N, C-alpha and C positions, 0 to 999 in steps of 0.2 A: 503494499499500500503505499502511495507517495502522499506525503503531507505537504501542504502548501501553507507557509507562514505569511499571514497577512500583517502588513505594516501599518503602523498608526497613521491616521490622516494628517498628523503634523509632519511626519517623515516624508510622506507622499508629496505634500504641499512644498516643503522645501526642495525636494527632488524636482518637482515641476518647474519651480522659479529658476532653479539653477541652470536647468535644460533650456529654458526660455531665453535666459540671460545669454547662455552661450550661443544660441542660434541667432539671437540679435546682435551679438558682437560680430559674429562671422558675416551677417548681412551687411553691417555698417562697414566693416573693413573692405568687404567686396565692393561696395559703393565708393569708398574712398581710392581704391585702386583703379576703377573704372574711371572716376573724374580725372584722375592723374593722367592716365593713358589718353583720354579724350582731349585734354587740353593740349598735348604735345603731338597728336596725330598728325595734323596738317604740316607741322615743322619738319618732318623728315627724320627727327631724332627719335631714338628709342627711350622709353621712360617706363618706370615702374614704381609702385608704392611699397616701401619697406620701413619699418620701425617708426612709423608716424611722419614719414617724409617722402615727398615726391622726388625721386632720383631722375636724372636725365643724363644720357651718356653723351658727353661732349669729348670728342677725340677717343681716347682710350679709357677714360676716367668717368666714373659715375659720380656726378656732383648734385648736391640739393638744388631744386629748380629755382630757389631764391637767388643763387650765385650765377644763373645763366643768364647771359645778355646777348640778345640777338640784334645786329644792326642791319638794317635794311636800307638799300639805295635804290632809288626809282630811276629809270633812264630818262 
């Protein structure tokens, strides 16, 4: 015979809140990554979001987007 142990409602509630928080954080981070890539898509430069910063590949280095300056000249 298999016995199933039923958890208390408080433990189930805490578990549900933790899972919802983890899913929410994952969705939020995915949105930040998407915004970072979308901002730099038209520039031709590669970019990605890591550790709270949007990084852009300038030459052979990955630098924070705040440090990247693009100078455009018109003919």
